[in-house]
py3Dmol code that shows the C-alpha trace and the ligand (Angstrom):
import py3Dmol

protein = """\
ATOM      1  CA  MET A   1     161.239 108.620 102.348  1.00  0.00           C
ATOM      2  CA  GLY A   2     158.345 111.106 102.022  1.00  0.00           C
ATOM      3  CA  LEU A   3     154.494 110.872 102.779  1.00  0.00           C
ATOM      4  CA  ARG A   4     152.215 108.357 101.280  1.00  0.00           C
ATOM      5  CA  LEU A   5     148.494 108.408 100.787  1.00  0.00           C
ATOM      6  CA  LEU A   6     146.208 105.621 100.287  1.00  0.00           C
ATOM      7  CA  CYS A   7     142.678 106.177  98.756  1.00  0.00           C
ATOM      8  CA  VAL A   8     140.020 103.377  98.865  1.00  0.00           C
ATOM      9  CA  THR A   9     137.054 103.533  96.499  1.00  0.00           C
ATOM     10  CA  ALA A  10     134.356 101.167  95.313  1.00  0.00           C
ATOM     11  CA  HIS A  11     134.096 102.213  91.578  1.00  0.00           C
ATOM     12  CA  PRO A  12     136.126 103.312  88.843  1.00  0.00           C
ATOM     13  CA  ASP A  13     135.372 107.049  88.917  1.00  0.00           C
ATOM     14  CA  ASP A  14     135.043 107.521  92.519  1.00  0.00           C
ATOM     15  CA  GLU A  15     138.892 108.120  92.596  1.00  0.00           C
ATOM     16  CA  CYS A  16     138.243 111.517  90.599  1.00  0.00           C
ATOM     17  CA  PHE A  17     134.407 112.386  91.092  1.00  0.00           C
ATOM     18  CA  ALA A  18     134.820 112.031  94.800  1.00  0.00           C
ATOM     19  CA  PHE A  19     138.386 112.103  95.926  1.00  0.00           C
ATOM     20  CA  GLY A  20     140.069 113.658  92.731  1.00  0.00           C
ATOM     21  CA  GLY A  21     141.062 117.083  94.514  1.00  0.00           C
ATOM     22  CA  ALA A  22     142.853 115.371  97.544  1.00  0.00           C
ATOM     23  CA  LEU A  23     144.716 113.021  95.127  1.00  0.00           C
ATOM     24  CA  ALA A  24     145.844 115.755  92.886  1.00  0.00           C
ATOM     25  CA  LEU A  25     146.674 118.280  95.733  1.00  0.00           C
ATOM     26  CA  ALA A  26     148.731 115.267  97.378  1.00  0.00           C
ATOM     27  CA  ALA A  27     150.475 114.439  94.114  1.00  0.00           C
ATOM     28  CA  GLU A  28     151.339 117.986  93.621  1.00  0.00           C
ATOM     29  CA  ARG A  29     153.162 118.283  96.903  1.00  0.00           C
ATOM     30  CA  GLY A  30     155.184 115.259  96.206  1.00  0.00           C
ATOM     31  CA  VAL A  31     153.263 112.657  98.217  1.00  0.00           C
ATOM     32  CA  GLU A  32     153.065 109.113  96.806  1.00  0.00           C
ATOM     33  CA  THR A  33     149.455 108.320  96.193  1.00  0.00           C
ATOM     34  CA  SER A  34     147.769 104.979  95.561  1.00  0.00           C
ATOM     35  CA  VAL A  35     144.077 104.156  94.861  1.00  0.00           C
ATOM     36  CA  ILE A  36     142.588 100.570  95.341  1.00  0.00           C
ATOM     37  CA  CYS A  37     139.106 100.462  93.887  1.00  0.00           C
ATOM     38  CA  LEU A  38     137.103  97.345  95.106  1.00  0.00           C
ATOM     39  CA  THR A  39     135.339  96.554  91.807  1.00  0.00           C
ATOM     40  CA  ASP A  40     135.693  97.222  88.071  1.00  0.00           C
ATOM     41  CA  GLY A  41     132.203  99.215  87.880  1.00  0.00           C
ATOM     42  CA  GLN A  42     130.454  96.480  85.487  1.00  0.00           C
ATOM     43  CA  ALA A  43     127.117  97.215  87.024  1.00  0.00           C
ATOM     44  CA  GLY A  44     127.250 100.872  86.324  1.00  0.00           C
ATOM     45  CA  SER A  45     124.141 102.495  85.165  1.00  0.00           C
ATOM     46  CA  TYR A  46     125.744 104.192  82.440  1.00  0.00           C
ATOM     47  CA  ARG A  47     127.353 101.739  79.915  1.00  0.00           C
ATOM     48  CA  GLY A  48     128.894 103.670  77.114  1.00  0.00           C
ATOM     49  CA  SER A  49     129.549 101.370  74.034  1.00  0.00           C
ATOM     50  CA  ALA A  50     129.773  98.189  76.140  1.00  0.00           C
ATOM     51  CA  SER A  51     127.283  95.387  75.220  1.00  0.00           C
ATOM     52  CA  SER A  52     127.794  93.170  78.172  1.00  0.00           C
ATOM     53  CA  PRO A  53     128.961  93.618  81.770  1.00  0.00           C
ATOM     54  CA  GLN A  54     132.461  92.185  81.060  1.00  0.00           C
ATOM     55  CA  GLU A  55     132.874  94.752  78.297  1.00  0.00           C
ATOM     56  CA  LEU A  56     131.834  97.589  80.544  1.00  0.00           C
ATOM     57  CA  GLY A  57     134.236  96.462  83.153  1.00  0.00           C
ATOM     58  CA  GLU A  58     137.270  96.195  80.697  1.00  0.00           C
ATOM     59  CA  LEU A  59     136.144  99.795  79.417  1.00  0.00           C
ATOM     60  CA  ARG A  60     135.986 101.127  82.810  1.00  0.00           C
ATOM     61  CA  ARG A  61     139.299  99.359  83.848  1.00  0.00           C
ATOM     62  CA  ALA A  62     140.921 101.492  81.117  1.00  0.00           C
ATOM     63  CA  GLU A  63     139.206 104.797  82.049  1.00  0.00           C
ATOM     64  CA  PHE A  64     140.235 104.063  85.797  1.00  0.00           C
ATOM     65  CA  ALA A  65     143.864 103.832  84.397  1.00  0.00           C
ATOM     66  CA  ALA A  66     143.778 107.026  82.532  1.00  0.00           C
ATOM     67  CA  SER A  67     141.997 109.099  85.289  1.00  0.00           C
ATOM     68  CA  CYS A  68     144.735 107.955  87.749  1.00  0.00           C
ATOM     69  CA  LYS A  69     147.561 108.910  85.327  1.00  0.00           C
ATOM     70  CA  ILE A  70     145.866 112.417  85.143  1.00  0.00           C
ATOM     71  CA  LEU A  71     145.544 112.836  88.859  1.00  0.00           C
ATOM     72  CA  GLY A  72     149.473 111.882  89.246  1.00  0.00           C
ATOM     73  CA  VAL A  73     148.401 108.501  91.074  1.00  0.00           C
ATOM     74  CA  HIS A  74     151.626 106.498  91.689  1.00  0.00           C
ATOM     75  CA  HIS A  75     149.779 102.949  92.002  1.00  0.00           C
ATOM     76  CA  HIS A  76     146.401 102.002  91.120  1.00  0.00           C
ATOM     77  CA  GLU A  77     144.490  98.492  91.296  1.00  0.00           C
ATOM     78  CA  LEU A  78     141.140  97.307  90.831  1.00  0.00           C
ATOM     79  CA  LEU A  79     140.092  94.367  93.118  1.00  0.00           C
ATOM     80  CA  ASP A  80     137.934  91.774  91.787  1.00  0.00           C
ATOM     81  CA  PHE A  81     134.673  92.228  94.100  1.00  0.00           C
ATOM     82  CA  GLN A  82     131.228  92.364  92.368  1.00  0.00           C
ATOM     83  CA  ASP A  83     130.107  95.659  91.514  1.00  0.00           C
ATOM     84  CA  GLY A  84     126.675  96.630  93.163  1.00  0.00           C
ATOM     85  CA  GLN A  85     126.928  93.673  95.433  1.00  0.00           C
ATOM     86  CA  LEU A  86     129.444  94.729  98.070  1.00  0.00           C
ATOM     87  CA  GLU A  87     126.925  94.491 100.820  1.00  0.00           C
ATOM     88  CA  PHE A  88     126.804  90.557 100.371  1.00  0.00           C
ATOM     89  CA  ALA A  89     130.611  90.312 100.014  1.00  0.00           C
ATOM     90  CA  ASN A  90     132.641  88.836 102.891  1.00  0.00           C
ATOM     91  CA  LEU A  91     133.897  91.390 105.045  1.00  0.00           C
ATOM     92  CA  SER A  92     136.843  89.705 106.345  1.00  0.00           C
ATOM     93  CA  GLU A  93     138.103  88.535 102.949  1.00  0.00           C
ATOM     94  CA  MET A  94     137.595  92.372 102.006  1.00  0.00           C
ATOM     95  CA  ALA A  95     139.525  93.626 104.961  1.00  0.00           C
ATOM     96  CA  ALA A  96     142.260  90.993 104.532  1.00  0.00           C
ATOM     97  CA  LYS A  97     142.767  92.108 101.015  1.00  0.00           C
ATOM     98  CA  LEU A  98     143.201  95.770 102.100  1.00  0.00           C
ATOM     99  CA  VAL A  99     145.350  94.793 105.281  1.00  0.00           C
ATOM    100  CA  GLU A 100     147.749  93.161 102.949  1.00  0.00           C
ATOM    101  CA  ARG A 101     147.986  96.264 100.797  1.00  0.00           C
ATOM    102  CA  ILE A 102     148.084  98.701 103.686  1.00  0.00           C
ATOM    103  CA  ARG A 103     151.165  96.697 104.990  1.00  0.00           C
ATOM    104  CA  ARG A 104     152.699  96.746 101.617  1.00  0.00           C
ATOM    105  CA  ILE A 105     152.222 100.427 100.635  1.00  0.00           C
ATOM    106  CA  ARG A 106     152.723 101.653 104.165  1.00  0.00           C
ATOM    107  CA  PRO A 107     150.360 105.062 103.811  1.00  0.00           C
ATOM    108  CA  HIS A 108     150.556 107.470 106.216  1.00  0.00           C
ATOM    109  CA  ALA A 109     147.064 108.625 105.616  1.00  0.00           C
ATOM    110  CA  ILE A 110     144.072 106.954 104.285  1.00  0.00           C
ATOM    111  CA  ILE A 111     140.898 108.385 102.682  1.00  0.00           C
ATOM    112  CA  THR A 112     137.590 106.649 102.004  1.00  0.00           C
ATOM    113  CA  PHE A 113     133.963 107.194 102.014  1.00  0.00           C
ATOM    114  CA  GLY A 114     131.925 107.912 105.147  1.00  0.00           C
ATOM    115  CA  GLY A 115     129.348 105.365 106.331  1.00  0.00           C
ATOM    116  CA  ASP A 116     126.686 107.587 104.499  1.00  0.00           C
ATOM    117  CA  GLY A 117     128.005 106.229 101.287  1.00  0.00           C
ATOM    118  CA  GLY A 118     128.502 109.624  99.749  1.00  0.00           C
ATOM    119  CA  LEU A 119     126.303 111.922  98.111  1.00  0.00           C
ATOM    120  CA  ASN A 120     124.372 109.133  96.262  1.00  0.00           C
ATOM    121  CA  THR A 121     124.424 107.116  99.443  1.00  0.00           C
ATOM    122  CA  HIS A 122     125.507 103.933  97.457  1.00  0.00           C
ATOM    123  CA  ALA A 123     125.580 100.772  99.546  1.00  0.00           C
ATOM    124  CA  ASP A 124     128.973  99.961  97.898  1.00  0.00           C
ATOM    125  CA  HIS A 125     130.408 103.071  99.352  1.00  0.00           C
ATOM    126  CA  THR A 126     129.335 102.249 102.761  1.00  0.00           C
ATOM    127  CA  VAL A 127     130.748  98.765 102.757  1.00  0.00           C
ATOM    128  CA  ALA A 128     134.023 100.412 101.264  1.00  0.00           C
ATOM    129  CA  SER A 129     133.994 102.570 104.237  1.00  0.00           C
ATOM    130  CA  ALA A 130     133.409  99.833 106.823  1.00  0.00           C
ATOM    131  CA  ALA A 131     136.025  97.505 105.264  1.00  0.00           C
ATOM    132  CA  THR A 132     138.737 100.340 105.027  1.00  0.00           C
ATOM    133  CA  THR A 133     138.010 101.171 108.618  1.00  0.00           C
ATOM    134  CA  ALA A 134     138.601  97.722 109.794  1.00  0.00           C
ATOM    135  CA  ALA A 135     141.633  97.314 107.526  1.00  0.00           C
ATOM    136  CA  PHE A 136     142.998 100.629 109.156  1.00  0.00           C
ATOM    137  CA  HIS A 137     142.648  99.390 112.606  1.00  0.00           C
ATOM    138  CA  TRP A 138     143.728  95.850 111.929  1.00  0.00           C
ATOM    139  CA  ALA A 139     146.923  96.347 109.573  1.00  0.00           C
ATOM    140  CA  GLY A 140     148.818  97.280 112.914  1.00  0.00           C
ATOM    141  CA  SER A 141     147.466  94.411 115.052  1.00  0.00           C
ATOM    142  CA  PRO A 142     149.336  91.160 115.570  1.00  0.00           C
ATOM    143  CA  LYS A 143     146.070  89.663 116.150  1.00  0.00           C
ATOM    144  CA  ARG A 144     144.819  90.110 112.635  1.00  0.00           C
ATOM    145  CA  TYR A 145     146.157  88.391 109.585  1.00  0.00           C
ATOM    146  CA  PRO A 146     149.619  87.712 111.019  1.00  0.00           C
ATOM    147  CA  ALA A 147     150.796  86.190 107.615  1.00  0.00           C
ATOM    148  CA  LEU A 148     149.726  89.195 105.739  1.00  0.00           C
ATOM    149  CA  GLY A 149     152.968  90.859 105.661  1.00  0.00           C
ATOM    150  CA  ASP A 150     154.761  93.006 108.427  1.00  0.00           C
ATOM    151  CA  LEU A 151     152.389  95.119 110.799  1.00  0.00           C
ATOM    152  CA  TYR A 152     152.097  98.518 109.787  1.00  0.00           C
ATOM    153  CA  GLN A 153     149.692 101.332 111.384  1.00  0.00           C
ATOM    154  CA  PRO A 154     148.789 104.521 109.390  1.00  0.00           C
ATOM    155  CA  GLN A 155     148.377 107.557 111.228  1.00  0.00           C
ATOM    156  CA  ARG A 156     145.203 109.233 109.942  1.00  0.00           C
ATOM    157  CA  LEU A 157     141.881 107.814 108.570  1.00  0.00           C
ATOM    158  CA  TYR A 158     139.716 109.997 107.127  1.00  0.00           C
ATOM    159  CA  TYR A 159     136.125 109.862 105.524  1.00  0.00           C
ATOM    160  CA  LEU A 160     135.061 112.148 102.533  1.00  0.00           C
ATOM    161  CA  THR A 161     131.855 113.904 103.766  1.00  0.00           C
ATOM    162  CA  TYR A 162     130.197 117.026 102.227  1.00  0.00           C
ATOM    163  CA  ASN A 163     128.704 120.518 103.703  1.00  0.00           C
ATOM    164  CA  PHE A 164     125.615 120.455 101.357  1.00  0.00           C
ATOM    165  CA  PHE A 165     122.730 118.607 100.336  1.00  0.00           C
ATOM    166  CA  VAL A 166     121.856 117.981  96.603  1.00  0.00           C
ATOM    167  CA  ASP A 167     118.133 119.169  95.904  1.00  0.00           C
ATOM    168  CA  GLY A 168     115.877 116.260  94.854  1.00  0.00           C
ATOM    169  CA  ARG A 169     118.112 113.687  95.930  1.00  0.00           C
ATOM    170  CA  PRO A 170     117.718 111.492  98.937  1.00  0.00           C
ATOM    171  CA  ARG A 171     119.518 113.186 101.968  1.00  0.00           C
ATOM    172  CA  HIS A 172     122.833 111.554 102.884  1.00  0.00           C
ATOM    173  CA  ILE A 173     123.691 111.735 106.609  1.00  0.00           C
ATOM    174  CA  PRO A 174     127.155 113.159 106.527  1.00  0.00           C
ATOM    175  CA  ALA A 175     129.987 112.904 108.985  1.00  0.00           C
ATOM    176  CA  PRO A 176     130.950 116.604 110.588  1.00  0.00           C
ATOM    177  CA  TRP A 177     133.879 117.860 108.531  1.00  0.00           C
ATOM    178  CA  THR A 178     137.117 118.464 110.253  1.00  0.00           C
ATOM    179  CA  LEU A 179     139.362 119.130 107.036  1.00  0.00           C
ATOM    180  CA  THR A 180     138.429 121.502 104.345  1.00  0.00           C
ATOM    181  CA  LEU A 181     140.667 121.436 101.136  1.00  0.00           C
ATOM    182  CA  ASP A 182     140.846 124.263  98.850  1.00  0.00           C
ATOM    183  CA  ILE A 183     141.042 122.314  95.505  1.00  0.00           C
ATOM    184  CA  ARG A 184     140.796 125.187  92.953  1.00  0.00           C
ATOM    185  CA  SER A 185     144.340 124.671  91.889  1.00  0.00           C
ATOM    186  CA  VAL A 186     143.972 121.329  90.697  1.00  0.00           C
ATOM    187  CA  PHE A 187     140.166 121.516  89.881  1.00  0.00           C
ATOM    188  CA  LEU A 188     141.112 121.449  86.072  1.00  0.00           C
ATOM    189  CA  CYS A 189     142.990 118.346  86.795  1.00  0.00           C
ATOM    190  CA  LYS A 190     139.958 116.765  88.716  1.00  0.00           C
ATOM    191  CA  GLN A 191     137.968 117.708  85.728  1.00  0.00           C
ATOM    192  CA  ASP A 192     140.234 116.051  83.257  1.00  0.00           C
ATOM    193  CA  ALA A 193     140.159 112.939  85.120  1.00  0.00           C
ATOM    194  CA  MET A 194     136.436 112.929  85.156  1.00  0.00           C
ATOM    195  CA  ARG A 195     136.612 113.388  81.513  1.00  0.00           C
ATOM    196  CA  ALA A 196     138.737 110.355  81.253  1.00  0.00           C
ATOM    197  CA  HIS A 197     135.373 108.178  82.198  1.00  0.00           C
ATOM    198  CA  THR A 198     134.072 108.507  78.756  1.00  0.00           C
ATOM    199  CA  SER A 199     131.476 105.659  79.516  1.00  0.00           C
ATOM    200  CA  GLN A 200     130.351 108.016  82.390  1.00  0.00           C
ATOM    201  CA  THR A 201     129.619 111.138  80.432  1.00  0.00           C
ATOM    202  CA  PRO A 202     125.914 111.340  81.183  1.00  0.00           C
ATOM    203  CA  LEU A 203     126.908 111.257  84.906  1.00  0.00           C
ATOM    204  CA  MET A 204     129.337 114.200  84.309  1.00  0.00           C
ATOM    205  CA  GLU A 205     126.626 116.293  82.653  1.00  0.00           C
ATOM    206  CA  ARG A 206     124.179 115.576  85.638  1.00  0.00           C
ATOM    207  CA  ALA A 207     126.967 116.335  88.105  1.00  0.00           C
ATOM    208  CA  ARG A 208     127.911 119.659  86.504  1.00  0.00           C
ATOM    209  CA  PRO A 209     125.782 121.943  88.574  1.00  0.00           C
ATOM    210  CA  ILE A 210     127.003 120.316  91.692  1.00  0.00           C
ATOM    211  CA  PHE A 211     130.550 120.967  90.804  1.00  0.00           C
ATOM    212  CA  GLU A 212     129.883 124.395  89.559  1.00  0.00           C
ATOM    213  CA  GLN A 213     128.288 125.356  92.797  1.00  0.00           C
ATOM    214  CA  HIS A 214     130.505 123.334  95.318  1.00  0.00           C
ATOM    215  CA  GLY A 215     133.603 122.188  93.378  1.00  0.00           C
ATOM    216  CA  GLN A 216     136.037 124.595  95.041  1.00  0.00           C
ATOM    217  CA  GLU A 217     136.332 122.381  98.124  1.00  0.00           C
ATOM    218  CA  GLU A 218     136.496 119.046  99.291  1.00  0.00           C
ATOM    219  CA  HIS A 219     135.546 118.005 102.960  1.00  0.00           C
ATOM    220  CA  TYR A 220     136.795 115.257 105.031  1.00  0.00           C
ATOM    221  CA  ALA A 221     136.200 113.988 108.646  1.00  0.00           C
ATOM    222  CA  LEU A 222     139.076 112.782 110.755  1.00  0.00           C
ATOM    223  CA  ALA A 223     137.722 109.181 111.762  1.00  0.00           C
ATOM    224  CA  ALA A 224     140.855 107.938 113.526  1.00  0.00           C
ATOM    225  CA  SER A 225     144.261 109.276 114.569  1.00  0.00           C
ATOM    226  CA  ILE A 226     147.079 107.474 116.205  1.00  0.00           C
ATOM    227  CA  VAL A 227     147.509 110.458 118.595  1.00  0.00           C
ATOM    228  CA  PRO A 228     144.317 111.145 120.816  1.00  0.00           C
ATOM    229  CA  GLN A 229     143.181 114.693 119.869  1.00  0.00           C
ATOM    230  CA  PRO A 230     139.997 116.780 119.871  1.00  0.00           C
ATOM    231  CA  ALA A 231     138.259 117.268 116.722  1.00  0.00           C
ATOM    232  CA  THR A 232     139.556 120.647 115.287  1.00  0.00           C
ATOM    233  CA  GLN A 233     139.511 122.276 111.899  1.00  0.00           C
ATOM    234  CA  SER A 234     142.422 121.823 109.545  1.00  0.00           C
ATOM    235  CA  THR A 235     143.252 122.679 105.878  1.00  0.00           C
ATOM    236  CA  ASP A 236     146.180 120.125 105.656  1.00  0.00           C
ATOM    237  CA  MET A 237     145.604 116.488 105.614  1.00  0.00           C
ATOM    238  CA  PHE A 238     149.089 115.595 106.820  1.00  0.00           C
ATOM    239  CA  GLU A 239     149.033 118.177 109.756  1.00  0.00           C
ATOM    240  CA  GLY A 240     150.827 116.522 112.688  1.00  0.00           C
ATOM    241  CA  VAL A 241     151.870 113.432 110.668  1.00  0.00           C
ATOM    242  CA  THR A 242     155.394 112.139 111.112  1.00  0.00           C
ATOM    243  CA  GLU A 243     157.189 110.629 108.411  1.00  0.00           C
TER     244      GLU A 243
END
"""
ligand_1 = """\
1
ZN
Zn 131.075 105.079 93.308
"""
view = py3Dmol.view(width=600, height=400)
view.addModel(protein, "pdb")
view.setStyle({"model": 0}, {"cartoon": {"style": "trace"}})
view.addModel(ligand_1, "xyz")
view.setStyle({"model": 1}, {"stick": {}})
view.zoomTo()
view.show()
């Protein structure tokens, strides 16, 4: 048996820049981890050697696979939604794809962005959060997509959040954190995974001061739990979760 964690992201590189600590820590303790990324990142601002959106998508697909391997991710998958256009995508279709995968992977906990869209307030991140939230609540419901596998209800939904603002950037509106992960033991792993995204090297340079100042921790907000409970501070994503 054992515990399973699913991470839903919008772009190749989110899995390490945003969630790398949580994924590496989980893998280290024997949790089976999965990452589903909604797009192949072909609208990225940093394009490496790619001469077309398709080429960038291919390049980033390979970088995503390399990064997931470094983070010890057991299953990774890119879906074919259009990068930069998630706000115009069909929410029901997106939620259905996630429900089908949640029922198949059967994660105990799910992590994704919060409604703020993360540090860079990317609309794709906000939509990933919305679709994942719907899928979390619908995967266990007999009223939703009954043909898409056996019902399954994950126990915890967490949003990534932050305990700081970045100077000179538009301020995101973060959810209050309830979970603080000390990621110092896996920080080198997270950094190696970030380096695997060679097309995003300029981004890594820009992000370096942020990681130097704030890179010891990742913060998450418990957004939903199958057991009613007050918001309390925790350092363990799986505290109270039953296998
Ligand atoms: Zn992203």
